[in-house]
C-alpha positions in Angstrom: -9.6 35.6 -60.4 -7.6 38.0 -58.4 -4.7 36.2 -56.4 -5.7 36.0 -52.6 -3.1 38.1 -51.0 -0.9 35.9 -48.4 -1.1 39.2 -46.0 -4.5 38.2 -45.6 -3.9 34.6 -45.1 -1.7 35.0 -42.7 -4.2 36.8 -40.5 -7.1 34.6 -41.6 -4.8 31.6 -39.9 -3.8 33.2 -37.4 -7.4 34.2 -36.3 -8.3 30.7 -36.4 -5.5 29.2 -34.7 -6.4 32.1 -31.9 -10.1 31.2 -31.7 -9.8 27.1 -32.4 -6.8 27.3 -29.3 -9.0 28.7 -27.4 -11.9 26.8 -27.4 -9.7 23.8 -27.7 -7.5 24.5 -24.6 -9.7 22.7 -21.9 -9.7 19.6 -24.1 -6.0 19.6 -24.3 -4.6 16.3 -22.2 -1.9 17.5 -19.7 0.0 14.2 -20.0 2.0 13.9 -17.5 0.7 14.8 -13.5 3.2 15.2 -9.7 1.7 14.6 -6.8 1.5 14.0 -3.2 -0.5 11.9 -1.0 -1.5 11.3 2.1 -3.8 8.9 3.8 -3.7 6.1 6.6 -3.2 1.8 6.4 -3.7 -0.7 8.1 -2.8 -4.4 8.6 -4.2 -7.5 8.0 -2.3 -10.9 9.2 -2.2 -13.1 11.9 -1.8 -10.3 14.3 -4.2 -7.9 15.7 -7.5 -7.5 13.7 -11.2 -7.6 14.4 -12.6 -9.7 17.4 -13.5 -12.8 15.6 -11.4 -15.3 14.0 -9.6 -13.6 10.9 -12.0 -12.2 8.0 -11.5 -11.6 5.2 -10.2 -8.0 3.8 -11.7 -4.3 5.1 -14.2 -6.9 7.8 -10.4 -7.6 9.5 -9.4 -3.7 9.9 -9.2 -2.5 13.0 -9.1 0.8 13.0 -7.4 1.4 16.2 -4.6 -0.4 14.9 -4.0 2.3 11.7 -1.2 4.7 10.9 -0.2 7.4 8.4 0.6 6.6 5.1 2.5 8.8 2.6 4.0 9.1 -0.8 4.6 10.6 -3.7 3.8 9.7 -7.2 4.2 10.4 -11.2 1.2 9.7 -13.5 1.3 9.6 -17.7 -2.1 10.4 -19.1 -1.6 8.2 -23.0 -5.9 9.1 -23.4 -8.8 10.1 -21.1 -10.0 6.3 -20.4 -6.3 5.2 -18.9 -3.6 6.7 -16.5 0.0 4.9 -15.8 0.6 6.0 -12.2 4.6 5.1 -10.5 4.3 5.1 -6.5 6.5 5.7 -3.7 4.6 4.5 -0.4 6.0 4.9 3.7 4.2 3.7 6.5 3.6 1.4 9.1 1.6 -1.2 10.1 1.1 -2.3 13.6 -1.1 -5.2 15.0 -1.6 -6.4 18.7 -3.8 -9.5 19.8 -4.5 -7.4 22.8 -6.7 -5.2 20.4 -9.0 -8.5 19.3 -11.1 -7.6 22.3 -12.3 -11.4 23.1 -11.8 -11.5 26.8 -14.1 -15.0 27.4 -12.1 -18.3 26.4 -15.4 -19.6 25.3 -15.1 -17.0 21.8 -13.4 -18.1 19.2 -11.0 -14.5 19.5 -9.7 -15.7 22.4 -7.2 -17.2 21.6 -5.7 -14.7 19.6 -5.4 -12.5 22.6 -4.2 -15.5 24.9 -1.2 -15.6 22.3 -0.7 -11.8 23.0 2.0 -10.5 20.3 1.8 -7.5 18.9 4.4 -6.1 16.4 5.1 -3.0 14.7 7.1 -2.1 10.7 7.8 0.5 8.9 7.0 -0.5 5.1 8.8 1.2 1.8 6.4 0.6 -1.4 7.3 1.2 -4.8 4.7 0.4 -7.4 3.3 1.1 -10.8 -0.7 1.2 -11.3 -3.2 1.2 -14.1 -5.6 3.4 -14.1 -9.0 2.8 -16.0 -11.4 5.3 -16.0 -15.1 4.0 -15.9 -15.8 7.9 -17.9 -13.7 10.2 -20.0 -11.2 12.0 -18.3 -9.0 14.5 -19.4 -6.6 16.8 -16.9 -6.9 20.5 -17.2 -10.7 19.8 -18.8 -13.7 22.0 -18.0 -16.0 18.8 -19.9 -13.7 15.8 -18.3 -12.8 16.7 -15.0 -14.4 13.4 -13.3 -14.5 9.8 -13.5 -14.4 6.7 -10.9 -11.0 4.7 -11.5 -10.7 1.0 -11.0 -6.4 0.6 -10.5 -4.2 -2.6 -10.5 -1.0 -2.7 -10.4 2.3 -4.4 -9.3 4.9 -3.8 -6.9 8.1 -3.9 -4.4 7.8 -3.5 -0.3 10.5 -3.8 1.9 9.4 -4.2 5.8 11.5 -5.4 9.0 9.0 -6.2 12.1 10.2 -4.9 15.4 8.5 -5.8 19.0 8.2 -3.6 22.2 9.9 -5.4 24.4 11.4 -3.9 27.9 10.9 -0.3 26.3 13.2 -1.7 23.4 11.9 -2.4 20.0 13.5 -5.7 19.2 14.3 -6.8 15.3 12.2 -10.0 15.2 13.5 -11.3 11.9 17.2 -12.0 13.0 16.1 -14.0 15.6 14.0 -17.0 14.0 11.1 -16.9 16.7 9.7 -19.8 15.3 12.8 -21.8 15.0 14.2 -20.2 11.9 18.0 -21.1 11.1 17.9 -23.7 13.7 19.7 -27.1 12.9 16.7 -28.8 14.7 14.1 -27.0 12.2 15.8 -27.6 8.9 12.7 -26.9 6.8 12.5 -23.3 8.3 14.9 -20.7 7.2 14.7 -16.7 7.7 12.6 -14.9 5.4 13.3 -12.4 3.1 12.5 -8.9 4.1 11.6 -7.2 0.7 8.0 -8.8 -0.7 6.3 -8.6 -3.7 3.1 -6.7 -3.7 -0.1 -6.5 -5.8 -2.2 -2.8 -5.6 -5.8 -3.2 -6.4 -8.1 -0.6 -5.5 -10.7 2.2 -6.6 -10.8 5.7 -6.8 -12.2 9.2 -7.6 -10.6 12.1 -9.8 -11.1 15.4 -10.0 -10.0 18.2 -11.7 -10.6 22.0 -10.0 -8.6 24.1 -11.9 -6.4 23.9 -15.1 -2.9 22.5 -13.4 -4.7 21.2 -10.4 -6.6 18.0 -9.5 -7.1 15.6 -7.1 -8.4 12.2 -6.4 -9.0 9.7 -3.6 -9.0 5.9 -3.5 -9.0 3.3 -1.0 -6.9 0.2 -1.9 -5.5 -3.1 -1.1 -1.6 -4.9 -1.2 -1.8 -8.5 -1.8 1.7 -9.6 -1.2 4.0 -13.1 -1.1 4.8 -13.3 2.3 3.6 -13.9 5.3 6.2 -12.3 7.7 5.1 -8.8 7.7 3.9 -9.6 11.6 6.5 -12.1 12.2 3.9 -15.2 12.4 3.3 -17.8 10.4 3.9 -21.3 11.2 4.1 -23.2 14.6 5.8 -22.6 18.2 9.2 -24.0 18.5 10.8 -25.9 21.2 12.5 -23.5 23.0 15.1 -25.6 24.5 16.8 -25.3 21.3 16.6 -21.7 21.5 19.2 -22.3 24.4 21.3 -25.7 23.2 22.0 -23.2 19.9 22.1 -19.2 21.2 23.9 -17.6 24.6 22.2 -17.4 27.6 21.2 -13.6 26.5 19.9 -14.2 22.8 18.2 -17.7 24.2 15.7 -15.7 27.1 15.0 -12.8 24.8 14.2 -15.6 21.8 12.0 -17.5 24.4 10.4 -14.1 25.8 9.1 -12.8 22.3 8.4 -16.1 20.7 5.9 -17.3 23.4 4.0 -14.1 25.0 1.4 -15.7 26.3 0.2 -15.6 30.5 0.7 -19.8 30.7 -3.1 -20.3 31.9 -3.2 -22.7 29.2 0.3 -24.0 28.3 -0.7 -26.8 26.0 -1.8 -23.8 23.9 1.8 -22.9 23.2 3.5 -25.9 23.1 6.3 -27.2 20.4 5.0 -27.5 17.3 1.4 -25.9 18.2 -0.3 -23.3 15.9 1.0 -19.6 15.9 -0.1 -18.5 13.1 -2.0 -19.4 9.4 0.8 -19.8 6.7 -2.3 -20.7 4.2 -2.8 -17.0 4.2 -0.1 -14.2 3.2 0.1 -11.1 5.3 -1.0 -7.7 3.0 -1.9 -4.1 4.1 -5.0 -1.4 2.9 -4.4 2.0 2.5 -8.1 2.8 3.6 -7.9 6.8 2.6 -5.1 8.2 0.1 -6.1 11.4 -1.0 -3.8 13.0 -3.4 -3.1 16.4 -4.9 -1.6 16.6 -8.4 0.0 19.2 -10.6 -0.2 19.1 -14.5 2.9 19.4 -15.8 2.9 22.2 -19.0 2.5 20.6 -22.3 1.9 22.2 -25.5 -2.0 20.2 -25.5 -2.7 18.0 -29.1 -0.6 18.1 -32.0 -3.2 19.0 -34.1 -3.8 22.5 -32.1 -0.7 23.9 -32.3 -0.3 27.6 -34.6 2.0 27.4 -37.5 5.9 28.1 -36.4 6.0 31.4 -37.8 3.2 33.0 -35.9 
């Protein structure tokens, strides 16, 4: 048998490589992505919420208290069923008892309105999420271009609650509005401004060409603090503020610790319930729209052409 010419072999191999790549490239995984996120957040804690006594998760969301949210992320796609995402988010959460809407003292939610506390806090979050694709999904693919997904993760967040008083936003944590750090309350310590967060959510992914994809996600953040809104325990005795602080500071702390009208003084007496320490605060990203760009990769190694071509 005549020896097969090497020149012809190389030509045939070249044709095979090009043809195979033209078929395989739409399915080749762009393993990493960079993206930006825009959306809105809503606080879930003691302050604000629905007119009823606090309810679970989205049932207690008050749309009037939603605030913009933004972030950036990096996603690694090890296969068509998993994604691993690293996020940096920034948002502001807000709560106001006056938004409860219960104006009748006989209504369960009136105690919240009478308490009359409010706050806002900027939140900076770093987190990482595992995404579980419910359908096969390949970034840049025409065949596997859409999937719903579930996500959960872990991270940390910095917060700093403030209240509006006489036209100025006052930091609340240093003041100890519930008597934190006073010698009369040795069991009450200043709370940390850093908390762990545990994101849980769901969304959809969609490729609209071989480089760009978009996602829409709703996710909740469980935390390990009840002080994002500076409210958790019981009312402190205002007399102690004047015993430990100068007059100006004592007046400021007293005014921010109890902002009720005084119509029912027993409700805000020392030792009475100011918050609910049995439930930690949380916040929800009620709509995160993300746009991501697939970083250029060579696809799956089995589709590479030999280097001599």
